[in-house]
Structures are given as C-alpha cells and as structure tokens.
Backbone bond lengths (Angstrom), bond angles and torsions (degrees), N, CA, C in turn:
res aa  C-N    CA-C-N  psi(-1)  N-CA   C-N-CA  omega(-1)  CA-C   N-CA-C  phi
1 X - - - 1.466 - - 1.530 107.62 -
2 X 1.337 114.24 131.20 1.464 119.68 179.12 1.447 116.55 -109.35
3 X 1.327 117.19 1.52 1.512 119.72 177.92 1.512 108.80 165.07
4 X 1.361 112.11 178.63 1.455 121.30 178.26 1.506 111.17 -130.50
5 X 1.333 119.83 146.93 1.420 124.60 172.70 1.484 109.73 -111.54
6 X 1.360 116.89 133.34 1.487 117.78 -177.81 1.519 109.05 -88.34
7 X 1.342 115.75 164.22 1.475 120.54 179.05 1.496 112.92 -55.75
8 X 1.361 119.16 134.99 1.437 121.51 179.66 1.480 115.64 97.05
9 X 1.368 116.37 -16.35 1.485 118.39 -179.24 1.561 108.84 -71.79
10 X 1.323 113.62 139.03 1.509 118.83 178.36 1.537 108.61 -119.11
11 X 1.293 116.42 129.56 1.473 124.36 179.84 1.518 108.14 -130.00
12 X 1.346 115.47 140.29 1.501 119.56 175.63 1.546 109.61 -69.61
13 X 1.307 116.16 148.44 1.433 122.95 174.73 1.552 109.56 -95.35
14 X 1.323 116.72 118.57 1.477 118.83 -176.87 1.494 111.98 -101.40
15 X 1.287 118.86 -12.77 1.498 121.01 176.53 1.494 108.12 -166.88
16 X 1.346 116.47 170.26 1.412 122.62 175.10 1.536 108.63 -135.05
17 X 1.295 118.24 141.66 1.446 126.33 176.95 1.526 109.51 -135.26
18 X 1.331 113.98 95.26 1.480 119.84 -177.06 1.495 108.08 67.53
19 X 1.394 115.13 -123.35 1.480 121.56 -178.78 1.566 111.55 -93.11
20 X 1.325 116.55 16.40 1.463 120.53 -174.32 1.528 109.92 -120.12
21 X 1.336 115.24 141.33 1.482 121.81 173.31 1.507 111.77 -100.06
22 X 1.284 114.73 140.97 1.472 119.81 173.98 1.511 108.24 -98.95
23 X 1.346 114.29 123.37 1.506 119.87 -177.40 1.536 108.71 -121.98
24 X 1.337 117.14 148.86 1.487 120.85 175.05 1.544 110.83 -83.14
25 X 1.290 115.14 146.22 1.479 120.85 175.09 1.456 109.31 -104.97
26 X 1.399 118.29 156.56 1.459 120.69 179.80 1.502 114.06 -56.34
27 X 1.361 117.70 -24.59 1.490 121.16 179.73 1.543 111.45 -73.44
28 X 1.304 116.30 -11.93 1.453 121.37 -174.46 1.526 113.33 97.06
29 X 1.289 116.77 -9.39 1.505 120.31 175.83 1.527 108.52 -79.32
30 X 1.361 114.84 173.52 1.455 119.98 176.58 1.544 108.73 -118.21
31 X 1.329 114.14 156.67 1.449 121.61 177.11 1.489 110.51 -142.69
32 X 1.316 117.14 162.94 1.429 125.56 -179.39 1.522 113.59 -108.79
33 X 1.298 117.68 139.06 1.426 119.97 177.24 1.542 108.88 -135.67
34 X 1.291 120.47 138.95 1.424 124.06 -176.60 1.519 111.27 -68.62
35 X 1.310 120.33 137.95 1.435 122.14 -176.07 1.490 113.20 -69.89
36 X 1.339 116.24 -23.82 1.490 119.34 -176.36 1.528 114.20 -83.23
37 X 1.388 118.41 1.35 1.435 120.47 179.98 1.563 110.07 -115.70
38 X 1.327 116.95 4.44 1.446 117.90 179.86 1.508 108.80 -132.80
39 X 1.339 118.20 166.02 1.448 124.68 175.58 1.531 107.91 -116.03
40 X 1.313 117.55 140.57 1.451 122.65 174.00 1.511 111.40 -101.73
41 X 1.328 118.01 149.03 1.427 120.31 -176.95 1.533 112.84 -70.76
42 X 1.315 116.94 -36.39 1.459 122.46 177.62 1.560 109.23 -132.95
43 X 1.324 119.26 154.76 1.470 119.51 174.91 1.510 110.17 -50.63
44 X 1.352 115.16 126.57 1.473 118.96 -177.89 1.511 110.34 -67.71
45 X 1.326 115.88 125.67 1.486 119.88 177.92 1.489 106.50 -120.00
46 X 1.328 116.81 135.33 1.475 118.61 177.06 1.466 109.90 -142.25
47 X 1.340 114.46 160.53 1.494 122.01 175.44 1.506 111.99 -95.25
48 X 1.285 113.42 148.90 1.465 119.25 176.39 1.543 107.46 -118.69
49 X 1.321 116.77 122.24 1.443 120.02 -177.23 1.519 111.39 -86.56
50 X 1.365 115.44 127.19 1.441 122.62 -178.48 1.499 112.47 -88.35
51 X 1.371 115.78 -38.51 1.434 122.94 178.91 1.518 109.75 -125.80
52 X 1.298 116.74 172.03 1.461 120.38 172.77 1.565 107.05 -64.07
53 X 1.313 114.89 125.00 1.463 120.75 -167.34 1.501 110.35 -132.58
54 X 1.343 115.27 139.38 1.467 122.09 177.35 1.514 111.77 -74.45
55 X 1.304 115.08 137.89 1.453 120.28 171.96 1.516 107.22 -108.70
56 X 1.337 118.96 134.45 1.426 124.32 -171.16 1.521 113.28 -117.75
57 X 1.313 115.64 162.98 1.478 122.04 -178.27 1.470 112.04 -80.62
58 X 1.304 120.11 -14.99 1.470 123.46 -179.70 1.523 111.25 -149.07
59 X 1.321 116.60 173.35 1.482 120.49 -177.50 1.510 115.03 -83.85
60 X 1.355 116.44 69.69 1.421 119.53 -178.81 1.511 109.98 177.20
61 X 1.367 117.35 158.39 1.467 119.42 -177.15 1.531 112.74 -72.73
62 X 1.358 116.06 -15.12 1.475 119.56 179.97 1.509 110.84 -78.99
63 X 1.306 119.86 -13.63 1.488 120.86 -179.63 1.526 111.34 -76.61
64 X 1.327 116.19 156.44 1.488 122.35 178.61 1.506 113.95 -63.82
65 X 1.316 114.07 146.31 1.465 118.65 174.18 1.473 106.40 -82.80
66 X 1.341 118.52 127.59 1.425 124.28 -176.05 1.550 113.07 -113.91
67 X 1.352 113.63 -0.69 1.454 117.70 179.97 1.498 113.03 169.69
68 X 1.292 117.55 177.46 1.477 119.92 179.13 1.535 107.10 -134.23
69 X 1.335 115.48 148.68 1.437 120.62 171.81 1.522 109.92 -113.52
70 X 1.342 116.28 142.32 1.426 123.09 -175.13 1.518 111.96 -90.31
71 X 1.325 120.11 154.21 1.455 121.34 175.31 1.539 112.20 -52.07
72 X 1.302 116.48 131.51 1.472 121.17 179.23 1.518 111.64 95.36
73 X 1.344 120.87 -14.84 1.430 121.62 175.75 1.510 111.19 -61.98
74 X 1.316 116.54 148.33 1.492 120.63 173.43 1.506 105.89 -129.05
75 X 1.337 116.84 137.37 1.469 124.01 178.54 1.550 108.53 -134.59
76 X 1.299 118.03 139.40 1.468 120.21 -179.51 1.501 110.25 -72.01
77 X 1.291 118.35 147.95 1.484 125.13 176.25 1.487 109.30 -89.83
78 X 1.293 115.47 122.73 1.501 120.73 178.69 1.548 112.19 -93.43
79 X 1.315 114.51 -30.20 1.486 118.76 -179.53 1.522 108.57 -164.56
80 X 1.347 114.27 166.53 1.478 119.19 176.46 1.480 108.42 -126.31
81 X 1.302 116.85 127.98 1.502 121.80 -179.73 1.578 105.94 -126.99
82 X 1.319 114.33 100.03 1.436 118.59 178.93 1.568 109.87 65.53
83 X 1.323 111.92 -122.45 1.464 121.07 179.39 1.519 114.11 -91.04
84 X 1.304 116.66 10.54 1.476 121.76 -172.33 1.553 112.17 -124.83
85 X 1.338 113.12 142.88 1.482 119.25 179.04 1.517 105.86 -102.87
86 X 1.282 116.92 134.62 1.500 121.98 168.56 1.550 106.29 -92.31
87 X 1.327 115.07 119.21 1.463 118.01 -175.11 1.482 110.88 -117.68
88 X 1.356 116.30 151.93 1.432 123.37 -179.47 1.509 108.20 -89.41
89 X 1.320 117.50 130.52 1.475 124.04 178.75 1.516 111.04 -92.83
90 X 1.319 114.45 159.25 1.454 118.95 -178.90 1.535 113.94 -61.53
91 X 1.282 118.99 -24.64 1.440 121.30 -179.20 1.506 112.77 -87.47
92 X 1.301 116.12 7.21 1.499 120.55 -179.89 1.489 114.90 90.75
93 X 1.365 119.65 -9.51 1.430 123.13 177.95 1.552 107.87 -85.46
94 X 1.311 113.51 177.80 1.491 119.36 179.95 1.510 111.26 -133.08
95 X 1.305 117.97 154.98 1.461 122.14 178.74 1.529 108.63 -152.17
96 X 1.329 115.76 170.78 1.487 122.42 -175.94 1.514 110.26 -110.16
97 X 1.338 115.40 145.81 1.457 121.93 176.30 1.519 106.21 -139.62
98 X 1.335 113.47 140.63 1.476 118.58 -178.09 1.534 107.96 -73.44
99 X 1.382 114.10 141.55 1.474 119.76 -172.84 1.561 109.37 -73.61
100 X 1.307 118.10 -15.24 1.466 117.37 -175.23 1.518 113.59 -87.53
101 X 1.315 116.18 -1.94 1.476 119.09 -176.86 1.587 109.94 -115.78
102 X 1.309 115.28 6.88 1.473 117.90 -179.81 1.547 109.57 -134.37
103 X 1.332 116.52 168.77 1.411 122.68 169.13 1.521 110.47 -114.41
104 X 1.364 116.69 159.04 1.452 117.58 178.82 1.556 107.69 -120.53
105 X 1.317 112.68 162.86 1.461 118.71 -179.71 1.527 112.90 -76.93
106 X 1.298 118.62 -10.37 1.467 122.40 -177.04 1.562 105.24 -114.38
107 X 1.338 115.42 140.31 1.390 120.27 169.86 1.540 111.80 -67.84
108 X 1.318 116.48 157.68 1.491 119.58 178.44 1.483 113.44 -55.07
109 X 1.348 117.62 -37.43 1.444 120.33 -176.67 1.534 112.91 -75.81
110 X 1.357 118.93 -8.53 1.469 120.50 -176.89 1.512 113.46 -85.58
111 X 1.291 117.44 -11.98 1.445 119.48 -178.71 1.561 109.44 -115.57
112 X 1.289 119.10 143.05 1.464 120.11 -174.38 1.531 111.28 -74.52
113 X 1.318 114.44 135.39 1.476 121.35 177.49 1.513 114.67 -109.39
114 X 1.317 115.42 -25.94 1.470 121.22 -175.50 1.516 111.59 -118.68
115 X 1.372 116.19 136.42 1.440 120.93 175.35 1.514 108.29 -123.39
116 X 1.327 114.60 121.81 1.462 121.64 -176.61 1.527 109.00 -109.94
117 X 1.314 117.94 132.14 1.406 120.52 -179.96 1.523 111.10 -146.56
118 X 1.285 119.39 172.92 1.508 124.28 -173.52 1.496 108.72 -138.49
119 X 1.342 117.16 93.73 1.467 120.55 179.44 1.492 112.01 -55.95
120 X 1.265 117.51 -46.52 1.519 124.12 175.09 1.535 108.12 -103.52
121 X 1.365 111.11 73.72 1.455 117.79 -167.60 1.561 117.30 -70.74
122 X 1.322 114.94 -10.12 1.486 116.80 -179.65 1.557 113.42 -101.86
123 X 1.303 115.92 8.14 1.457 118.83 177.91 1.532 110.42 -58.36
124 X 1.290 115.58 129.03 1.508 118.41 -175.60 1.513 109.91 -131.35
125 X 1.346 117.16 -156.06 1.415 122.56 -175.10 1.551 108.91 -129.84
126 X 1.298 116.90 149.45 1.488 119.97 -175.90 1.506 114.65 -58.99
127 X 1.312 115.23 -32.88 1.491 116.61 -177.21 1.541 114.87 -74.47
128 X 1.337 115.16 -11.49 1.514 117.32 178.42 1.497 115.24 -131.39
129 X 1.329 119.36 -16.18 1.476 120.20 -174.95 1.468 114.89 -62.98
130 X 1.321 116.26 134.82 1.484 120.25 176.79 1.500 111.76 -82.08
131 X 1.354 117.35 -20.12 1.478 120.06 178.41 1.536 105.07 -118.28
132 X 1.322 116.36 105.74 1.470 121.10 -179.89 1.522 108.50 -133.45
133 X 1.362 114.77 51.43 1.462 119.85 -178.76 1.545 107.31 -100.50
134 X 1.335 112.85 134.97 1.458 117.90 178.11 1.542 112.87 60.31
135 X 1.304 118.72 -128.21 1.380 121.93 -179.98 1.544 112.59 -91.53
136 X 1.300 117.07 -5.09 1.471 121.92 178.98 1.561 112.31 -84.30
137 X 1.310 113.96 130.29 1.466 119.01 173.55 1.560 104.45 -133.67
138 X 1.360 113.12 86.59 1.467 120.08 -170.14 1.503 111.33 -124.40
139 X 1.345 115.48 156.61 1.445 121.46 172.23 1.508 110.05 -152.47
140 X 1.352 120.98 135.45 1.434 121.79 -177.68 1.538 115.34 -71.76
141 X 1.349 116.94 -11.23 1.434 120.13 -176.36 1.533 113.53 -124.46
142 X 1.334 116.10 -51.04 1.447 121.24 -178.00 1.504 107.52 -95.00
143 X 1.308 115.74 93.29 1.449 121.19 -173.70 1.501 113.67 -152.58
144 X 1.319 114.43 -170.38 1.440 121.50 -170.90 1.577 113.24 -60.76
145 X 1.340 116.77 -24.85 1.443 120.79 179.04 1.535 112.41 -58.06
146 X 1.291 116.18 -27.32 1.475 121.60 178.58 1.514 111.52 -68.76
147 X 1.373 113.91 -29.35 1.461 119.74 178.92 1.542 109.77 -79.04
148 X 1.287 116.92 -44.96 1.472 119.82 175.09 1.503 114.05 -61.46
149 X 1.351 115.44 -37.11 1.467 119.24 178.16 1.474 108.93 -64.73
150 X 1.358 117.52 -41.12 1.474 121.01 -178.47 1.561 109.69 -66.68
151 X 1.330 116.40 -38.91 1.468 118.27 174.29 1.497 113.60 -58.84
152 X 1.346 116.13 -41.53 1.447 120.82 177.90 1.537 111.00 -61.99
153 X 1.311 118.02 -40.10 1.459 123.34 -178.58 1.500 107.96 -63.30
154 X 1.364 116.29 -44.78 1.484 120.52 -175.54 1.575 109.41 -66.48
155 X 1.304 117.29 -40.43 1.438 120.98 178.47 1.523 112.10 -65.37
156 X 1.322 115.57 -44.12 1.456 118.90 177.80 1.529 110.77 -61.45
157 X 1.280 118.55 -38.86 1.473 122.42 178.61 1.492 109.17 -65.53
158 X 1.293 118.06 -30.15 1.501 122.42 -178.75 1.537 110.79 -83.39
159 X 1.336 116.84 -1.55 1.462 120.55 176.75 1.518 114.02 93.49
160 X 1.354 115.88 8.02 1.489 117.66 177.81 1.513 106.26 -107.56
161 X 1.315 115.47 105.57 1.458 119.17 -173.00 1.489 109.59 -66.82
162 X 1.333 115.55 127.77 1.478 125.29 -175.80 1.514 112.63 -126.93
163 X 1.288 116.44 143.86 1.452 125.05 175.22 1.523 107.67 -109.31
164 X 1.350 116.63 134.91 1.489 120.32 177.22 1.484 107.19 -113.12
165 X 1.287 117.21 123.46 1.504 121.91 176.45 1.531 110.43 -74.90
166 X 1.357 114.68 132.59 1.473 118.72 -175.95 1.545 110.10 -113.02
167 X 1.325 118.07 5.74 1.442 118.62 178.50 1.513 115.10 -62.59
168 X 1.327 116.28 133.26 1.458 121.78 178.96 1.531 108.02 -86.04
169 X 1.323 115.81 89.35 1.483 117.95 -175.21 1.523 111.92 -67.34
170 X 1.354 117.17 -28.87 1.438 117.46 177.84 1.528 112.52 -64.52
171 X 1.326 114.57 -37.46 1.485 120.25 178.33 1.536 109.32 -70.28
172 X 1.287 118.23 -35.49 1.520 122.31 178.54 1.496 107.15 -62.77
173 X 1.311 119.34 -43.93 1.473 121.56 179.47 1.487 108.67 -63.01
174 X 1.311 119.52 -44.36 1.472 120.79 -178.14 1.491 111.22 -62.00
175 X 1.306 119.21 -44.45 1.458 124.27 -176.84 1.486 110.00 -64.30
176 X 1.352 118.29 -38.52 1.474 124.02 -178.60 1.555 112.20 -86.35
177 X 1.316 114.41 -1.13 1.488 120.18 -175.50 1.517 111.91 55.08
178 X 1.323 116.17 45.43 1.441 122.70 176.95 1.522 111.06 -103.23
179 X 1.351 116.55 154.27 1.428 119.62 -179.64 1.529 110.64 -83.08
180 X 1.386 112.96 167.39 1.445 120.88 -179.92 1.540 112.51 -56.37
181 X 1.359 114.95 -29.20 1.457 117.15 -176.44 1.517 113.32 -69.77
182 X 1.330 117.24 -9.33 1.456 122.02 178.75 1.561 112.15 -90.68
183 X 1.306 117.10 7.16 1.440 121.68 -174.47 1.511 112.00 -58.24
184 X 1.364 117.39 -46.81 1.413 122.01 -177.21 1.525 111.12 -67.01
185 X 1.327 118.97 -33.01 1.419 119.87 177.48 1.503 110.58 -67.58
186 X 1.372 118.82 -31.56 1.428 120.99 176.98 1.499 112.67 -72.10
187 X 1.353 116.00 -41.52 1.479 116.87 -178.89 1.509 108.89 -73.04
188 X 1.277 121.04 -25.16 1.449 123.65 179.27 1.587 109.00 -63.05
189 X 1.296 114.93 -38.45 1.492 119.84 177.93 1.529 109.89 -60.03
190 X 1.303 116.01 -43.49 1.511 120.89 178.77 1.527 109.51 -64.66
191 X 1.301 117.69 -44.67 1.462 119.69 -179.67 1.472 112.34 -60.94
192 X 1.331 117.23 -46.77 1.459 121.65 -178.93 1.506 111.75 -61.93
193 X 1.347 116.78 -37.46 1.436 121.47 178.27 1.571 110.74 -66.33
194 X 1.315 113.60 -42.22 1.498 119.11 179.76 1.552 110.62 -65.76
195 X 1.336 116.65 -38.79 1.401 119.78 179.92 1.512 112.91 -65.79
196 X 1.333 115.59 -40.17 1.461 121.04 177.47 1.529 111.74 -64.02
197 X 1.303 115.96 -39.94 1.506 121.06 -178.68 1.494 111.76 -77.43
198 X 1.340 116.97 -27.99 1.447 120.29 -175.65 1.523 109.18 -135.17
199 X 1.349 116.76 82.51 1.468 121.12 -177.57 1.519 114.87 -63.94
200 X 1.323 114.59 -12.28 1.493 117.98 179.87 1.514 112.92 -79.14
201 X 1.322 118.84 -10.53 1.464 121.34 179.53 1.491 111.62 -60.77
202 X 1.287 115.75 132.15 1.538 121.65 179.99 1.480 113.93 -126.08
203 X 1.353 118.43 -19.42 1.469 120.23 -178.65 1.511 109.42 -126.93
204 X 1.310 115.75 135.97 1.532 121.27 -177.42 1.553 107.15 -130.77
205 X 1.320 115.05 110.26 1.476 121.44 -176.92 1.550 108.80 -109.35
206 X 1.304 113.18 117.92 1.469 120.52 175.67 1.543 107.58 -97.53
207 X 1.323 116.61 110.64 1.462 120.88 -170.08 1.556 108.04 -98.11
208 X 1.329 113.85 125.36 1.424 121.17 -179.74 1.517 109.20 -124.90
209 X 1.353 115.18 172.48 1.474 125.07 168.99 1.531 106.05 -121.28
210 X 1.332 117.04 125.45 1.467 119.83 -175.90 1.513 110.09 -66.45
211 X 1.315 114.02 171.20 1.510 120.79 -172.70 1.524 109.65 -74.25
212 X 1.347 116.64 -160.52 1.453 124.08 -173.07 1.569 107.96 -79.95
213 X 1.329 111.03 68.73 1.474 119.08 179.14 1.491 107.89 -89.76
214 X 1.375 118.91 143.70 1.475 119.29 -179.52 1.529 109.87 -53.41
215 X 1.345 113.99 137.05 1.482 118.56 -176.73 1.512 112.77 -57.49
216 X 1.371 118.57 -33.16 1.424 119.29 -179.24 1.543 112.12 -60.60
217 X 1.358 115.85 -26.89 1.461 119.73 -177.02 1.553 110.94 -85.36
218 X 1.306 118.52 -16.60 1.471 121.68 -172.61 1.522 113.03 -113.17
219 X 1.366 116.64 5.95 1.454 120.15 -173.91 1.524 110.64 -130.39
220 X 1.295 118.20 140.15 1.444 123.85 175.63 1.488 109.63 -137.21
221 X 1.330 115.04 141.41 1.507 119.89 178.76 1.508 109.24 -96.54
222 X 1.262 119.21 122.36 1.464 124.80 179.51 1.533 110.84 -126.97
223 X 1.294 116.47 116.53 1.493 121.63 -176.80 1.506 111.89 48.02
224 X 1.365 114.78 49.78 1.409 119.86 176.67 1.488 121.16 76.28
225 X 1.356 116.12 5.48 1.457 121.10 -179.59 1.543 108.48 -123.03
226 X 1.314 115.85 142.64 1.461 122.86 177.77 1.542 109.72 -86.59
227 X 1.310 113.53 124.56 1.483 118.78 176.56 1.533 109.40 -114.87
228 X 1.348 116.46 142.13 1.438 119.51 167.05 1.500 110.79 -70.47
229 X 1.281 118.84 132.31 1.446 123.94 -177.49 1.560 109.85 -75.47
230 X 1.317 113.58 152.63 1.507 118.54 -177.58 1.535 111.63 -109.49
231 X 1.287 114.87 135.14 1.522 119.18 179.23 1.517 106.16 -119.91
232 X 1.333 119.11 127.32 1.457 122.74 175.25 1.569 109.25 -90.64
233 X 1.312 119.16 129.79 1.427 123.62 178.44 1.534 110.91 -115.86
234 X 1.272 118.30 122.31 1.467 121.95 -178.30 1.551 108.94 -115.00
235 X 1.266 119.26 127.12 1.428 123.96 176.87 1.541 110.38 -89.63
236 X 1.320 115.28 131.28 1.473 120.09 -174.65 1.525 113.43 -101.17
237 X 1.343 117.29 1.95 1.447 121.08 -175.56 1.535 112.60 -83.15
238 X 1.341 116.02 36.60 1.443 118.20 171.90 1.521 107.76 -152.39
239 X 1.315 122.14 153.38 1.466 123.43 -170.79 1.539 116.83 -66.23
240 X 1.324 117.80 -20.18 1.466 117.70 -174.99 1.492 115.74 -108.95
241 X 1.367 115.76 28.29 1.452 120.00 -174.10 1.513 113.58 -69.50
242 X 1.367 116.17 -16.73 1.475 119.23 -179.07 1.531 111.71 -61.36
243 X 1.331 116.07 -34.53 1.466 119.55 179.53 1.530 112.44 -68.27
244 X 1.362 116.39 -38.42 1.431 120.46 176.12 1.568 111.15 -65.50
245 X 1.338 112.55 -40.04 1.462 119.87 179.51 1.544 111.36 -62.33
246 X 1.353 114.78 -43.06 1.423 118.43 -179.80 1.561 113.76 -62.63
247 X 1.326 113.43 -41.40 1.473 117.18 175.49 1.520 112.86 -63.02
248 X 1.375 115.59 -42.93 1.445 118.27 -179.11 1.518 111.17 -62.87
249 X 1.337 117.14 -43.37 1.438 120.35 179.79 1.471 115.81 -63.81
250 X 1.347 116.62 -33.73 1.452 121.51 177.49 1.570 110.63 -68.07
251 X 1.324 114.68 -42.33 1.447 119.30 -177.23 1.562 110.10 -72.55
252 X 1.355 113.86 -36.31 1.465 120.07 175.71 1.502 110.35 -60.64
253 X 1.247 117.47 -43.11 1.528 122.31 178.73 1.523 111.79 -63.88
254 X 1.376 115.72 -42.82 1.391 120.23 179.89 1.524 114.37 -69.60
255 X 1.347 115.32 -36.40 1.472 121.25 175.82 1.485 112.64 -59.05
256 X 1.348 114.87 -51.37 1.439 118.37 -176.36 1.542 114.59 -71.19
257 X 1.326 113.56 -20.29 1.472 117.83 177.12 1.492 110.83 -75.09
258 X 1.311 117.34 -41.20 1.522 121.50 -177.57 1.498 110.64 -91.62
259 X 1.314 118.89 -32.69 1.471 124.06 179.53 1.539 109.28 -127.01
260 X 1.315 118.01 77.75 1.466 121.16 -174.24 1.539 113.06 -53.02
261 X 1.330 113.37 127.30 1.475 120.91 178.21 1.473 114.23 84.90
262 X 1.350 119.42 -0.84 1.460 119.14 -175.71 1.546 109.88 -72.44
263 X 1.306 116.64 -36.37 1.484 116.99 -178.26 1.543 111.41 -89.84
264 X 1.285 115.66 140.88 1.462 120.98 177.35 1.505 109.57 -92.35
265 X 1.375 118.28 2.12 1.443 122.30 -179.81 1.491 114.68 103.87
266 X 1.330 113.25 -170.80 1.494 121.36 -178.82 1.521 106.01 -121.12
267 X 1.343 115.23 127.04 1.486 120.64 174.22 1.489 111.06 -119.94
268 X 1.290 114.94 147.54 1.492 121.67 177.85 1.500 107.77 -108.74
269 X 1.378 112.76 141.74 1.464 120.41 177.81 1.516 110.84 -129.45
270 X 1.314 118.89 128.37 1.404 124.33 174.93 1.514 110.40 -86.71
271 X 1.356 116.81 -178.74 1.422 120.97 -177.08 1.601 107.50 -71.37
272 X 1.327 117.64 -16.46 1.457 121.04 179.90 1.529 109.79 -84.65
273 X 1.328 117.36 -12.12 1.447 120.56 -178.60 1.504 117.47 -110.46
274 X 1.284 113.93 1.96 1.485 120.02 -178.30 1.530 109.28 165.56
275 X 1.339 116.53 -149.43 1.433 120.14 177.23 1.532 110.96 -63.31
276 X 1.333 116.99 -36.87 1.460 121.07 172.71 1.595 114.06 82.71
277 X 1.285 117.36 -14.53 1.426 119.73 -175.81 1.557 110.95 -129.34
278 X 1.312 114.25 -44.01 1.493 121.49 172.25 1.569 112.99 55.76
279 X 1.332 115.32 28.45 1.462 123.30 178.81 1.551 110.23 67.07
280 X 1.281 119.24 11.61 1.469 120.60 -175.22 1.565 112.64 -76.10
281 X 1.341 114.91 -13.12 1.491 119.69 177.74 1.563 108.25 -69.50
282 X 1.317 120.77 -15.22 1.452 123.27 -177.17 1.486 111.59 -74.51
283 X 1.332 119.29 -22.17 1.485 119.58 -178.03 1.558 108.64 -164.57
284 X 1.378 114.17 142.08 1.448 116.79 172.45 1.532 115.33 -67.20
285 X 1.322 115.35 -8.53 1.464 119.79 177.08 1.519 112.90 -102.82
286 X 1.390 116.28 24.36 1.457 119.60 -179.90 1.531 110.11 -94.03
287 X 1.319 116.19 135.53 1.450 122.13 178.63 1.552 109.95 -140.36
288 X 1.338 115.06 147.86 1.484 121.17 170.60 1.507 106.56 -109.03
289 X 1.285 116.22 122.97 1.483 122.01 179.44 1.502 112.13 -113.68
290 X 1.331 116.78 117.00 1.487 122.00 171.43 1.500 105.22 -89.49
291 X 1.360 114.01 111.73 1.501 119.39 -180.00 1.497 107.24 -103.01
292 X 1.355 115.13 106.86 1.435 120.46 -179.92 1.575 112.35 66.22
293 X 1.334 112.35 -165.32 1.468 118.21 -179.75 1.485 110.15 -140.06
294 X 1.322 117.35 -172.76 1.479 122.78 -177.43 1.499 110.66 -62.04
295 X 1.374 119.68 -23.64 1.432 121.16 -176.16 1.549 113.29 -93.57
296 X 1.296 116.21 4.52 1.450 120.47 174.24 1.530 112.40 -88.74
297 X 1.269 117.49 -172.81 1.503 120.27 178.17 1.482 110.71 -125.05
298 X 1.345 116.50 166.78 1.426 119.84 178.88 1.501 111.05 -64.81
299 X 1.281 120.31 -38.66 1.444 122.52 179.71 1.526 111.69 -65.20
300 X 1.320 117.73 -38.49 1.458 120.88 178.86 1.511 109.56 -67.22
301 X 1.310 118.30 -34.96 1.447 123.76 -179.51 1.539 108.79 -73.68
302 X 1.292 120.14 -37.62 1.456 122.59 179.16 1.542 108.01 -65.24
303 X 1.354 116.65 -39.57 1.461 118.00 178.17 1.467 111.30 -63.72
304 X 1.367 117.47 -36.61 1.504 119.27 176.63 1.504 110.57 -66.31
305 X 1.337 117.82 -36.37 1.446 119.61 -179.45 1.582 108.88 -66.93
306 X 1.313 116.37 -37.57 1.464 118.31 177.63 1.473 112.39 -61.58
307 X 1.358 116.16 -42.11 1.435 122.79 177.41 1.536 113.02 -62.41
308 X 1.297 113.67 -42.82 1.475 118.51 -178.82 1.538 108.08 -66.59
309 X 1.321 117.83 -41.88 1.463 122.29 179.69 1.539 109.37 -59.89
310 X 1.351 115.43 -43.17 1.384 120.49 178.90 1.565 114.02 -59.43
311 X 1.319 115.44 -46.21 1.446 123.43 -178.40 1.478 107.50 -71.69
312 X 1.340 121.54 -45.06 1.491 121.47 -176.51 1.502 109.33 -64.40
313 X 1.376 117.56 -41.31 1.460 119.67 -177.73 1.558 110.29 -61.11
314 X 1.316 117.37 -40.98 1.434 120.62 177.25 1.540 111.37 -63.13
315 X 1.326 114.78 -41.92 1.486 119.79 176.68 1.457 111.30 -59.58
316 X 1.405 115.36 -51.77 1.460 121.00 -175.91 1.532 111.58 -59.42
317 X 1.290 116.77 -42.63 1.465 119.87 -176.71 1.541 111.24 -74.69
318 X 1.346 115.27 -22.50 1.483 117.86 174.99 1.485 113.71 -69.26
319 X 1.328 114.88 -24.29 1.488 120.68 178.62 1.533 110.06 -73.17
320 X 1.334 116.54 -25.46 1.429 122.20 -173.00 1.542 111.29 -82.10
321 X 1.290 116.59 -15.52 1.475 118.40 -176.02 1.525 112.21 -106.71
322 X 1.349 114.32 2.37 1.492 116.00 178.42 1.549 111.03 -79.08
C-alpha cells in the first residue's frame, strides 16, 4: 500500500488493468485503486490498440508524433474531437489518436450521438394551446417538447442513441426575470453542459414550431396522412456556418426524395434577420428544425418527426459504411 485517499477526493484515471484503475498521485507517481470501491463520473471509455500506433500532439495527421502505443495497450478517452480521440497517458500527459486505427470498449450504440432540445420549449398549437394571445401560442404541457421527445424515441429505436433535453427554458427565463430574447443564451448553457458530459455527441437538433403560417403552407398529405412540413433554418452569424448548411441541404434532399413535399427547404438567417447564430457555432452537426406551424397539430408534427428520424437514420448509417 502506497497511500490512502479520503472520501470526496477526485483523481483522473490514466489507465485500466483488469478491475483496477491507474491514477496519478501529486508526487508524480502512480497508484492502483480497485474499481469496485470507487465511483466514476461518467462511464469509463477507453481505446484498445491493435497495432503499433502513433500518438500525436493534435487531432490530425499534420500534428507532431509525441509517442507510440503498442498492441494491446489501453488508454482512457478524455474527449472526442471529430475523428480523433484525446487519450490520457500514463505520465499524466495527453495525446491524440485517430479513431480508425483503434477499437473502443463501448459499442457505437452505447454512447449518445444526438442531442435534442427545444429553445422555445412551450411552443404549441392553436387547437390545444391554453395561451393563444396575440402572436403567442404556448402551453406548459402540450407543446413542441412532445415532438422532440418522439424524435428521440425513434432515433433510439433505430440504434442511434439520443438524449432529449427536458429543461423548461421558459420557466428559467421567468425565474431570472429575463426576456424572451435570452432564450438561446439559456439553451446554450444546456448544450455546453451536455457536450462536456457526453463528448461523443455529434448532432444537435433544436426543435421548434413555426409561427402562425397558413396551414396550407405547413402541411402535406403523404399516403393519405397529413404531415407537418419541416423547415431547416441556418444561422450565418458565425464563421463555420457552411458545415451546418451542408448537413441541412443533404437532409433536405433526402427528405423530399423519400417523403415528397415534406421539407419546406433550407433558409439562412443573418444577425439582421433573427438570432443569426442559433447556437450552431457549437457544432457542425447543429440544426434548427421548424416542424409545422401554429395551425398544425401534435399528431401531424409527430409524423414529421418520425419521417425525419427515418431519413436521418439512413443518412447516419450511410456515413458508417464509407
């Protein structure tokens, strides 16, 4: 025995050996602790090296090689950046390794890839909303969160693990005495927290219901059923919006191919036309989806969510076979 840790002490895990964690000590030495006597903040994920593999100083082949890992080595994953894992080394330092040259201890479906949230979470429909004064069509219970939740269910059934944010942002604004214009700042806090806790997240869908648009413009009949149409909104007030635009256009194309007329297209908005950013600077996989409008129904919107889940699942899985 080389020492004791008191209750409440937190130490990073730099490696695993069977049922034991390797942890660094303040002295610079390492020690072992049994996995069954401690709790970890997140499920431990690690890479397993199959061949001798280069470790790099950054997430790309242009970065310097800072070391090598031997076949059979395992290193814990500290973060995910695109196609690269940031791993913790035994000496306490960190390095990057490409995800296509290693295996992980978790299957792809075991880590969340999609985060669904609702910046304007109380958006509802005229036929059910308890608050339908002026331009507001809101309800604290029957609202757009039921659509996002259904989307999450469909993606999870398709094998794409998804997280659905349940925070009542409208209530947070009320408690803090903040205006409606601060909605995106509030949802941004939730996104950032989710990203930190789940570095595997790659897609972020903000689900909305469009305004009081004529029903004929937001509804389409497909095989005898009415669907709420989907509009993609891309904010251009950040330098990397082209990646968001590319994703939206690809899904728009796929939607209209399999569900003709379901998509209303892709529109861009600058800071002069709205928020302009919509938290999309946080990830190239961020999209804002307007599902139907105030004159649609919950059921029509749920059908649209099912169609989007169908198309996105096919898109996502197509990336895995390239």
